[in-house]
KEMAR-153683 format. One record per residue (C-alpha): x, y, z. Coordinates in steps of 0.25 Angstrom, whole numbers. Example, Ala and Ser with C-alpha at 12.3 -4.5 7.8 and 13.67 -1.06 7.14 Angstrom:
<c1: 49&c2: -18&c3: 31>
<c1: 55&c2: -4&c3: 29>
REM end
This chain:
<c1: 72&c2: 312&c3: 14>
<c1: 64&c2: 304&c3: 4>
<c1: 59&c2: 290&c3: 7>
<c1: 57&c2: 279&c3: -3>
<c1: 48&c2: 266&c3: -1>
<c1: 56&c2: 253&c3: -5>
<c1: 48&c2: 242&c3: -12>
<c1: 53&c2: 232&c3: -3>
<c1: 63&c2: 230&c3: 9>
<c1: 62&c2: 214&c3: 9>
<c1: 59&c2: 202&c3: 0>
<c1: 46&c2: 199&c3: 7>
<c1: 40&c2: 213&c3: 2>
<c1: 42&c2: 208&c3: -13>
<c1: 33&c2: 196&c3: -12>
<c1: 35&c2: 180&c3: -10>
<c1: 43&c2: 170&c3: -17>
<c1: 36&c2: 161&c3: -27>
<c1: 41&c2: 148&c3: -34>
<c1: 36&c2: 141&c3: -47>
<c1: 40&c2: 129&c3: -54>
<c1: 41&c2: 130&c3: -69>
<c1: 47&c2: 123&c3: -81>
<c1: 60&c2: 128&c3: -88>
<c1: 63&c2: 119&c3: -99>
<c1: 64&c2: 105&c3: -93>
<c1: 66&c2: 110&c3: -79>
<c1: 56&c2: 113&c3: -68>
<c1: 60&c2: 127&c3: -62>
<c1: 56&c2: 133&c3: -49>
<c1: 55&c2: 148&c3: -51>
<c1: 56&c2: 155&c3: -37>
<c1: 53&c2: 170&c3: -37>
<c1: 58&c2: 177&c3: -25>
<c1: 54&c2: 192&c3: -22>
<c1: 66&c2: 200&c3: -17>
<c1: 68&c2: 214&c3: -12>
<c1: 80&c2: 221&c3: -18>
<c1: 90&c2: 230&c3: -12>
<c1: 83&c2: 241&c3: -19>
<c1: 70&c2: 237&c3: -11>
<c1: 63&c2: 233&c3: -24>
<c1: 56&c2: 219&c3: -26>
<c1: 61&c2: 209&c3: -36>
<c1: 60&c2: 194&c3: -39>
<c1: 71&c2: 184&c3: -39>
<c1: 68&c2: 172&c3: -48>
<c1: 75&c2: 159&c3: -45>
<c1: 74&c2: 147&c3: -54>
<c1: 77&c2: 133&c3: -48>
<c1: 77&c2: 120&c3: -57>
<c1: 69&c2: 109&c3: -50>
<c1: 69&c2: 98&c3: -60>
<c1: 74&c2: 95&c3: -74>
<c1: 63&c2: 88&c3: -81>
<c1: 67&c2: 77&c3: -90>
<c1: 55&c2: 77&c3: -99>
<c1: 52&c2: 92&c3: -98>
<c1: 44&c2: 102&c3: -89>
<c1: 30&c2: 107&c3: -90>
<c1: 22&c2: 116&c3: -80>
<c1: 33&c2: 115&c3: -69>
<c1: 33&c2: 100&c3: -70>
<c1: 42&c2: 89&c3: -76>
<c1: 35&c2: 82&c3: -88>
<c1: 33&c2: 67&c3: -84>
<c1: 35&c2: 58&c3: -96>
<c1: 26&c2: 47&c3: -99>
<c1: 35&c2: 35&c3: -94>
<c1: 28&c2: 22&c3: -96>
<c1: 37&c2: 14&c3: -88>
<c1: 50&c2: 15&c3: -79>
<c1: 53&c2: 0&c3: -77>
<c1: 48&c2: -14&c3: -82>
<c1: 39&c2: -16&c3: -70>
<c1: 30&c2: -4&c3: -74>
<c1: 27&c2: -12&c3: -87>
<c1: 22&c2: -24&c3: -80>
<c1: 9&c2: -29&c3: -88>
<c1: 6&c2: -40&c3: -78>
<c1: 8&c2: -50&c3: -89>
<c1: 18&c2: -61&c3: -85>
<c1: 19&c2: -64&c3: -100>
<c1: 26&c2: -51&c3: -104>
<c1: 39&c2: -45&c3: -101>
<c1: 37&c2: -30&c3: -97>
<c1: 48&c2: -20&c3: -100>
<c1: 49&c2: -5&c3: -99>
<c1: 56&c2: 1&c3: -111>
<c1: 63&c2: 14&c3: -108>
<c1: 59&c2: 14&c3: -94>
<c1: 57&c2: 28&c3: -87>
<c1: 57&c2: 36&c3: -100>
<c1: 45&c2: 42&c3: -108>
<c1: 49&c2: 31&c3: -118>
<c1: 46&c2: 20&c3: -109>
<c1: 36&c2: 9&c3: -112>
<c1: 32&c2: -5&c3: -108>
<c1: 34&c2: -17&c3: -116>
<c1: 28&c2: -31&c3: -113>
<c1: 36&c2: -42&c3: -120>
<c1: 29&c2: -56&c3: -120>
<c1: 36&c2: -67&c3: -113>
<c1: 37&c2: -80&c3: -120>
<c1: 30&c2: -91&c3: -111>
<c1: 40&c2: -101&c3: -105>
<c1: 33&c2: -114&c3: -101>
<c1: 38&c2: -120&c3: -88>
<c1: 43&c2: -107&c3: -81>
<c1: 31&c2: -108&c3: -72>
<c1: 25&c2: -95&c3: -77>
<c1: 12&c2: -95&c3: -85>
<c1: 15&c2: -86&c3: -97>
<c1: 7&c2: -82&c3: -110>
<c1: 3&c2: -94&c3: -118>
<c1: 5&c2: -104&c3: -106>
<c1: -7&c2: -111&c3: -99>
<c1: 2&c2: -115&c3: -87>
<c1: 16&c2: -115&c3: -83>
<c1: 20&c2: -125&c3: -71>
<c1: 35&c2: -122&c3: -72>
<c1: 38&c2: -135&c3: -79>
<c1: 37&c2: -142&c3: -93>
<c1: 31&c2: -155&c3: -88>
<c1: 18&c2: -160&c3: -94>
<c1: 7&c2: -167&c3: -86>
<c1: 8&c2: -158&c3: -74>
<c1: -4&c2: -148&c3: -78>
<c1: 5&c2: -139&c3: -86>
<c1: 11&c2: -144&c3: -99>
<c1: 25&c2: -142&c3: -104>
<c1: 19&c2: -132&c3: -114>
<c1: 12&c2: -125&c3: -102>
<c1: -2&c2: -130&c3: -106>
<c1: -11&c2: -134&c3: -94>
<c1: -13&c2: -149&c3: -92>
<c1: -26&c2: -152&c3: -85>
<c1: -29&c2: -145&c3: -72>
<c1: -22&c2: -133&c3: -67>
<c1: -15&c2: -134&c3: -54>
<c1: -6&c2: -126&c3: -45>
<c1: 9&c2: -128&c3: -41>
<c1: 4&c2: -137&c3: -30>
<c1: 4&c2: -148&c3: -41>
<c1: 19&c2: -147&c3: -42>
<c1: 21&c2: -154&c3: -29>
<c1: 27&c2: -142&c3: -22>
<c1: 25&c2: -139&c3: -7>
<c1: 12&c2: -133&c3: -2>
<c1: 8&c2: -125&c3: 10>
<c1: -4&c2: -132&c3: 17>
<c1: -13&c2: -127&c3: 29>
<c1: -22&c2: -137&c3: 35>
<c1: -34&c2: -130&c3: 41>
<c1: -43&c2: -138&c3: 50>
<c1: -56&c2: -135&c3: 57>
<c1: -55&c2: -138&c3: 72>
<c1: -69&c2: -134&c3: 76>
<c1: -75&c2: -144&c3: 86>
<c1: -83&c2: -151&c3: 75>
<c1: -70&c2: -157&c3: 70>
<c1: -70&c2: -166&c3: 83>
<c1: -82&c2: -173&c3: 78>
<c1: -81&c2: -188&c3: 72>
<c1: -81&c2: -190&c3: 57>
<c1: -92&c2: -200&c3: 53>
<c1: -86&c2: -214&c3: 53>
<c1: -84&c2: -220&c3: 39>
<c1: -94&c2: -231&c3: 34>
<c1: -83&c2: -242&c3: 35>
<c1: -79&c2: -238&c3: 50>
<c1: -91&c2: -233&c3: 58>
<c1: -83&c2: -233&c3: 71>
<c1: -72&c2: -223&c3: 66>
<c1: -73&c2: -210&c3: 74>
<c1: -63&c2: -200&c3: 69>
<c1: -65&c2: -185&c3: 72>
<c1: -63&c2: -175&c3: 61>
<c1: -52&c2: -168&c3: 68>
<c1: -44&c2: -181&c3: 69>
<c1: -47&c2: -183&c3: 54>
<c1: -41&c2: -169&c3: 51>
<c1: -29&c2: -172&c3: 58>
<c1: -26&c2: -185&c3: 51>
<c1: -29&c2: -179&c3: 38>
<c1: -20&c2: -167&c3: 40>
<c1: -8&c2: -176&c3: 44>
<c1: -10&c2: -184&c3: 31>
<c1: -10&c2: -171&c3: 23>
<c1: 3&c2: -166&c3: 29>
<c1: 10&c2: -179&c3: 27>
<c1: 6&c2: -181&c3: 13>
<c1: 9&c2: -166&c3: 9>
<c1: 23&c2: -166&c3: 16>
<c1: 26&c2: -180&c3: 9>
<c1: 23&c2: -174&c3: -4>
<c1: 31&c2: -161&c3: -2>
<c1: 39&c2: -159&c3: 11>
<c1: 39&c2: -144&c3: 8>
<c1: 24&c2: -143&c3: 10>
<c1: 20&c2: -135&c3: 22>
<c1: 7&c2: -138&c3: 31>
<c1: 0&c2: -130&c3: 42>
<c1: -12&c2: -133&c3: 51>
<c1: -22&c2: -124&c3: 56>
<c1: -36&c2: -126&c3: 63>
<c1: -48&c2: -117&c3: 65>
<c1: -61&c2: -116&c3: 72>
<c1: -66&c2: -102&c3: 76>
<c1: -51&c2: -99&c3: 77>
<c1: -39&c2: -103&c3: 68>
<c1: -27&c2: -110&c3: 74>
<c1: -13&c2: -112&c3: 67>
<c1: -9&c2: -126&c3: 71>
<c1: 3&c2: -128&c3: 63>
<c1: 11&c2: -119&c3: 54>
<c1: 15&c2: -123&c3: 40>
<c1: 26&c2: -134&c3: 40>
<c1: 32&c2: -145&c3: 32>
<c1: 35&c2: -153&c3: 44>
<c1: 25&c2: -165&c3: 45>
<c1: 27&c2: -167&c3: 60>
<c1: 24&c2: -153&c3: 63>
<c1: 11&c2: -152&c3: 55>
<c1: 7&c2: -166&c3: 60>
<c1: 9&c2: -162&c3: 74>
<c1: -1&c2: -150&c3: 72>
<c1: -11&c2: -159&c3: 65>
<c1: -11&c2: -169&c3: 76>
<c1: -14&c2: -159&c3: 87>
<c1: -26&c2: -154&c3: 78>
<c1: -39&c2: -154&c3: 87>
<c1: -53&c2: -149&c3: 85>
<c1: -54&c2: -139&c3: 96>
<c1: -61&c2: -128&c3: 90>
<c1: -76&c2: -123&c3: 92>
<c1: -87&c2: -125&c3: 83>
<c1: -84&c2: -113&c3: 74>
<c1: -76&c2: -113&c3: 61>
<c1: -68&c2: -102&c3: 56>
<c1: -64&c2: -104&c3: 41>
<c1: -60&c2: -90&c3: 38>
<c1: -49&c2: -88&c3: 47>
<c1: -44&c2: -102&c3: 46>
<c1: -42&c2: -100&c3: 31>
<c1: -36&c2: -87&c3: 32>
<c1: -26&c2: -91&c3: 43>
<c1: -22&c2: -103&c3: 35>
<c1: -20&c2: -94&c3: 22>
<c1: -11&c2: -84&c3: 30>
<c1: -3&c2: -96&c3: 36>
<c1: 0&c2: -102&c3: 23>
<c1: 4&c2: -88&c3: 17>
<c1: 13&c2: -85&c3: 29>
<c1: 19&c2: -99&c3: 32>
<c1: 19&c2: -105&c3: 18>
<c1: 27&c2: -103&c3: 6>
<c1: 25&c2: -93&c3: -6>
<c1: 27&c2: -104&c3: -16>
<c1: 19&c2: -115&c3: -10>
<c1: 4&c2: -117&c3: -13>
<c1: -4&c2: -115&c3: 0>
<c1: -16&c2: -124&c3: 3>
<c1: -26&c2: -124&c3: 15>
<c1: -33&c2: -137&c3: 18>
<c1: -45&c2: -133&c3: 26>
<c1: -54&c2: -143&c3: 34>
<c1: -67&c2: -140&c3: 41>
<c1: -79&c2: -149&c3: 46>
<c1: -89&c2: -137&c3: 46>
<c1: -91&c2: -123&c3: 41>
<c1: -86&c2: -109&c3: 44>
<c1: -94&c2: -103&c3: 56>
<c1: -86&c2: -91&c3: 59>
<c1: -79&c2: -81&c3: 51>
<c1: -67&c2: -78&c3: 61>
<c1: -63&c2: -81&c3: 75>
<c1: -71&c2: -70&c3: 80>
<c1: -84&c2: -74&c3: 73>
<c1: -95&c2: -78&c3: 84>
<c1: -105&c2: -82&c3: 74>
<c1: -101&c2: -97&c3: 73>
<c1: -109&c2: -110&c3: 73>
<c1: -115&c2: -108&c3: 60>
<c1: -109&c2: -104&c3: 46>
<c1: -114&c2: -90&c3: 42>
<c1: -111&c2: -82&c3: 29>
<c1: -99&c2: -74&c3: 35>
<c1: -92&c2: -87&c3: 39>
<c1: -93&c2: -92&c3: 25>
<c1: -89&c2: -79&c3: 19>
<c1: -77&c2: -79&c3: 28>
<c1: -73&c2: -93&c3: 24>
<c1: -73&c2: -89&c3: 9>
<c1: -65&c2: -76&c3: 12>
<c1: -54&c2: -85&c3: 18>
<c1: -54&c2: -93&c3: 6>
<c1: -52&c2: -81&c3: -3>
<c1: -41&c2: -77&c3: 7>
<c1: -34&c2: -90&c3: 4>
<c1: -36&c2: -89&c3: -11>
<c1: -30&c2: -75&c3: -12>
<c1: -18&c2: -80&c3: -5>
<c1: -16&c2: -92&c3: -14>
<c1: -20&c2: -102&c3: -3>
<c1: -29&c2: -114&c3: -8>
<c1: -39&c2: -120&c3: 2>
<c1: -43&c2: -135&c3: 2>
<c1: -56&c2: -136&c3: 11>
<c1: -60&c2: -149&c3: 17>
<c1: -74&c2: -152&c3: 23>
<c1: -73&c2: -163&c3: 33>
<c1: -84&c2: -170&c3: 41>
<c1: -99&c2: -169&c3: 37>
<c1: -104&c2: -161&c3: 25>
<c1: -116&c2: -155&c3: 32>
<c1: -107&c2: -149&c3: 42>
<c1: -97&c2: -143&c3: 32>
<c1: -99&c2: -130&c3: 23>
<c1: -94&c2: -136&c3: 10>
<c1: -97&c2: -124&c3: 2>
<c1: -88&c2: -115&c3: 10>
<c1: -76&c2: -125&c3: 10>
<c1: -78&c2: -127&c3: -5>
<c1: -78&c2: -112&c3: -8>
<c1: -66&c2: -110&c3: 1>
<c1: -58&c2: -121&c3: -7>
<c1: -63&c2: -116&c3: -21>
<c1: -59&c2: -101&c3: -18>
<c1: -45&c2: -106&c3: -16>
<c1: -45&c2: -116&c3: -28>
<c1: -45&c2: -127&c3: -17>
<c1: -54&c2: -139&c3: -15>
<c1: -64&c2: -144&c3: -5>
<c1: -65&c2: -158&c3: 1>
<c1: -76&c2: -164&c3: 10>
<c1: -72&c2: -176&c3: 18>
<c1: -80&c2: -183&c3: 29>
<c1: -71&c2: -195&c3: 34>
<c1: -58&c2: -198&c3: 40>
<c1: -52&c2: -205&c3: 28>
<c1: -57&c2: -195&c3: 18>
<c1: -50&c2: -183&c3: 26>
<c1: -37&c2: -191&c3: 27>
<c1: -37&c2: -194&c3: 12>
<c1: -40&c2: -180&c3: 8>
<c1: -29&c2: -173&c3: 16>
<c1: -19&c2: -184&c3: 12>
<c1: -23&c2: -181&c3: -3>
<c1: -21&c2: -166&c3: 0>
<c1: -7&c2: -169&c3: 5>
<c1: -3&c2: -178&c3: -7>
<c1: -11&c2: -173&c3: -19>
<c1: -12&c2: -158&c3: -17>
<c1: -11&c2: -155&c3: -32>
<c1: -23&c2: -164&c3: -35>
<c1: -31&c2: -159&c3: -24>
<c1: -28&c2: -145&c3: -24>
<c1: -25&c2: -141&c3: -39>
<c1: -38&c2: -146&c3: -46>
<c1: -44&c2: -137&c3: -56>
<c1: -37&c2: -124&c3: -51>
<c1: -40&c2: -111&c3: -58>
<c1: -30&c2: -99&c3: -60>
<c1: -38&c2: -86&c3: -59>
<c1: -26&c2: -78&c3: -64>
<c1: -12&c2: -78&c3: -69>
<c1: -8&c2: -64&c3: -69>
<c1: -14&c2: -50&c3: -65>
<c1: -19&c2: -47&c3: -79>
<c1: -29&c2: -58&c3: -78>
<c1: -35&c2: -51&c3: -66>
<c1: -37&c2: -38&c3: -73>
<c1: -51&c2: -33&c3: -70>
<c1: -51&c2: -22&c3: -80>
<c1: -51&c2: -12&c3: -68>
<c1: -40&c2: -2&c3: -68>
<c1: -42&c2: 1&c3: -54>
<c1: -38&c2: -13&c3: -49>
<c1: -25&c2: -20&c3: -48>
<c1: -27&c2: -34&c3: -54>
<c1: -19&c2: -45&c3: -47>
<c1: -18&c2: -60&c3: -50>
<c1: -15&c2: -67&c3: -36>
<c1: -8&c2: -80&c3: -37>
<c1: -7&c2: -79&c3: -52>
<c1: -7&c2: -92&c3: -60>
<c1: -12&c2: -101&c3: -48>
<c1: -25&c2: -106&c3: -44>
<c1: -25&c2: -96&c3: -32>
<c1: -24&c2: -85&c3: -42>
<c1: -35&c2: -74&c3: -41>
<c1: -37&c2: -60&c3: -46>
<c1: -36&c2: -48&c3: -37>
<c1: -41&c2: -34&c3: -41>
<c1: -37&c2: -24&c3: -31>
<c1: -43&c2: -10&c3: -32>
<c1: -31&c2: 1&c3: -34>
<c1: -32&c2: 14&c3: -26>
<c1: -28&c2: 22&c3: -39>
<c1: -24&c2: 20&c3: -53>
<c1: -22&c2: 35&c3: -56>
<c1: -18&c2: 48&c3: -48>
<c1: -32&c2: 54&c3: -49>
<c1: -38&c2: 42&c3: -40>
<c1: -29&c2: 47&c3: -29>
<c1: -35&c2: 61&c3: -28>
<c1: -32&c2: 75&c3: -32>
<c1: -20&c2: 84&c3: -31>
<c1: -20&c2: 94&c3: -20>
<c1: -11&c2: 106&c3: -17>
<c1: -10&c2: 115&c3: -4>
<c1: 0&c2: 125&c3: 1>
<c1: 7&c2: 121&c3: 14>
<c1: 19&c2: 126&c3: 23>
<c1: 32&c2: 118&c3: 23>
<c1: 42&c2: 125&c3: 31>
<c1: 43&c2: 139&c3: 26>
<c1: 37&c2: 136&c3: 13>
<c1: 23&c2: 136&c3: 7>
<c1: 22&c2: 123&c3: -1>
<c1: 12&c2: 119&c3: -11>
<c1: 9&c2: 104&c3: -7>
<c1: 3&c2: 96&c3: -19>
<c1: -2&c2: 82&c3: -16>
<c1: -4&c2: 74&c3: -29>
<c1: -12&c2: 60&c3: -28>
<c1: -4&c2: 49&c3: -35>
<c1: -8&c2: 35&c3: -38>
<c1: 5&c2: 26&c3: -36>
<c1: 10&c2: 15&c3: -44>
<c1: 3&c2: 5&c3: -34>
<c1: -10&c2: 12&c3: -36>
<c1: -11&c2: 19&c3: -23>
<c1: -14&c2: 33&c3: -20>
<c1: -3&c2: 42&c3: -14>
<c1: 0&c2: 57&c3: -14>
<c1: 12&c2: 65&c3: -20>
<c1: 15&c2: 77&c3: -12>
<c1: 23&c2: 89&c3: -19>
<c1: 27&c2: 101&c3: -11>
<c1: 31&c2: 114&c3: -19>
<c1: 36&c2: 127&c3: -11>
<c1: 27&c2: 138&c3: -14>
<c1: 34&c2: 149&c3: -5>
<c1: 45&c2: 150&c3: 5>
<c1: 40&c2: 158&c3: 17>
<c1: 50&c2: 167&c3: 23>
<c1: 44&c2: 167&c3: 37>
<c1: 38&c2: 153&c3: 37>
<c1: 25&c2: 146&c3: 32>
<c1: 12&c2: 144&c3: 39>
<c1: -2&c2: 139&c3: 35>
<c1: 2&c2: 138&c3: 20>
<c1: 7&c2: 153&c3: 19>
<c1: 20&c2: 160&c3: 22>
<c1: 20&c2: 167&c3: 36>
<c1: 20&c2: 182&c3: 35>
<c1: 29&c2: 188&c3: 46>
<c1: 24&c2: 199&c3: 55>
<c1: 31&c2: 211&c3: 49>
<c1: 28&c2: 223&c3: 57>
<c1: 33&c2: 233&c3: 47>
<c1: 41&c2: 235&c3: 34>
<c1: 44&c2: 250&c3: 35>
<c1: 44&c2: 262&c3: 44>
<c1: 31&c2: 266&c3: 38>
<c1: 24&c2: 254&c3: 43>
<c1: 28&c2: 258&c3: 57>
<c1: 21&c2: 272&c3: 57>
<c1: 13&c2: 274&c3: 70>
<c1: 8&c2: 287&c3: 65>
<c1: 15&c2: 294&c3: 77>
<c1: 23&c2: 306&c3: 72>
<c1: 32&c2: 305&c3: 85>
<c1: 38&c2: 292&c3: 81>
<c1: 48&c2: 287&c3: 71>
<c1: 42&c2: 274&c3: 65>
<c1: 52&c2: 263&c3: 61>
<c1: 51&c2: 249&c3: 55>
<c1: 61&c2: 240&c3: 61>
<c1: 66&c2: 227&c3: 53>
<c1: 56&c2: 231&c3: 42>
<c1: 49&c2: 220&c3: 35>
<c1: 53&c2: 208&c3: 44>
<c1: 46&c2: 201&c3: 55>
<c1: 55&c2: 208&c3: 65>
<c1: 50&c2: 222&c3: 60>
<c1: 43&c2: 232&c3: 70>
<c1: 40&c2: 246&c3: 71>
<c1: 48&c2: 256&c3: 79>
<c1: 41&c2: 270&c3: 82>
<c1: 51&c2: 279&c3: 89>
<c1: 45&c2: 291&c3: 96>
<c1: 52&c2: 305&c3: 92>
<c1: 55&c2: 317&c3: 101>
<c1: 51&c2: 328&c3: 92>
<c1: 45&c2: 330&c3: 78>
<c1: 51&c2: 344&c3: 76>
<c1: 61&c2: 355&c3: 81>
<c1: 50&c2: 362&c3: 89>
<c1: 47&c2: 350&c3: 97>
<c1: 62&c2: 351&c3: 102>
<c1: 61&c2: 366&c3: 107>
<c1: 61&c2: 381&c3: 102>
<c1: 72&c2: 388&c3: 94>
<c1: 78&c2: 401&c3: 100>
<c1: 86&c2: 407&c3: 111>
<c1: 85&c2: 401&c3: 125>
<c1: 91&c2: 405&c3: 139>
<c1: 97&c2: 419&c3: 141>
<c1: 109&c2: 426&c3: 135>
<c1: 123&c2: 422&c3: 140>
<c1: 137&c2: 428&c3: 138>
<c1: 149&c2: 420&c3: 131>
<c1: 162&c2: 427&c3: 128>
<c1: 157&c2: 441&c3: 128>
<c1: 145&c2: 437&c3: 119>
<c1: 130&c2: 435&c3: 123>
<c1: 124&c2: 422&c3: 119>
<c1: 110&c2: 416&c3: 120>
<c1: 106&c2: 401&c3: 117>
<c1: 98&c2: 398&c3: 104>
<c1: 92&c2: 385&c3: 101>
REM end
């Protein structure tokens, strides 16, 4: 009997499946080649084409061509110029383009547009901005319109506020403490401000080493006055400018109104001696104390809060330069008062004549983001509080402006289920200029027996045919059971004989015997 060796008895012997993405016309095609063992035990390859994607603008190198789309909506055409109308023509197409149509200025609409020096929302002359939107005299803020304000009265309550003011020349027997003077002045301001506009809100806080919120913002005179009446100088000798200003700013932001100008009236009879409530270096003013006070003023400026500072008492006990700097940073003013009548008059004037006392010689740093351009493409240029005396430029460093700044693309083979997968991680700079990673998984191979450590698991196949079970023992029959499978095994069955001689001798055996008159003998 003649034996023939087969090329294969199962698919695994013909190789492994492979896949590749190619372009076919405008389509992305996944070509899969699957090795197969035919019924005649010969290897062949079955090719399957699967359309993954129809590319609107064509396909090249296995990927859809991405057209140059300038804009998809009007927002993407924003040139940060309030004097233009920004429009995206043919949005979302390769023919898209941004156009910026000039907006004709409208005097009196409250928006400062191209060709206007000012626009206060009306066409009245004599109020600082003329009926043709030309500046008249000094620039002021919306405070001058007589609108409601948010005030925070901040008082020093260190022990020195219990000292008596020097008596006036015309009344040498007058003995009034600084804290009582502050109480009476605060009541005058509250009364005047609420009489001028009942919508104005007033709050009260005090400071020494720590900061205490005495009264929340309110338009109720009785409530604010009750808090003022209970104001006492019960602190120690230390003075905490930094945290008192920050707490006042936060209070105005959290309790105040978005549309109301915010003003802190800050009174002290001394100088900053601590940078915070945990500072133990009090008694004297050091550079850190001054730096922390200036930092607090910048904190107020950046949030659109004006500080009016008041030095009260004796000039040789007050750090006037710090108080002046704090006011100047926020476009406020500094006042010095050393007597009872003076502090009463000042606070009453602040309540009655906020515009004249606060809005003198105000400057506007910026009106829009374009005016804050620092010619650095790596920064985001923002105008905070645009068109107001509290405006300032902010140039924030961007994390990225292109994909290359976010790193390089990396690829590695991993196992996901029974598949070998090529995972590609592509760094991406988002529209908000932050770095992220786009992960793409492409199946490289499907593993019949599972995947481990980035490779297909090769099963333990003991044998593929009988020859592989040969134990070199002529007295056994060698057989491969379940060939080419993980269940395969060799079976070596012992035989009784290899030839006829091993089964006995050919010839007559035993003696002769008769049968039906004949003589017989057994032959084997």
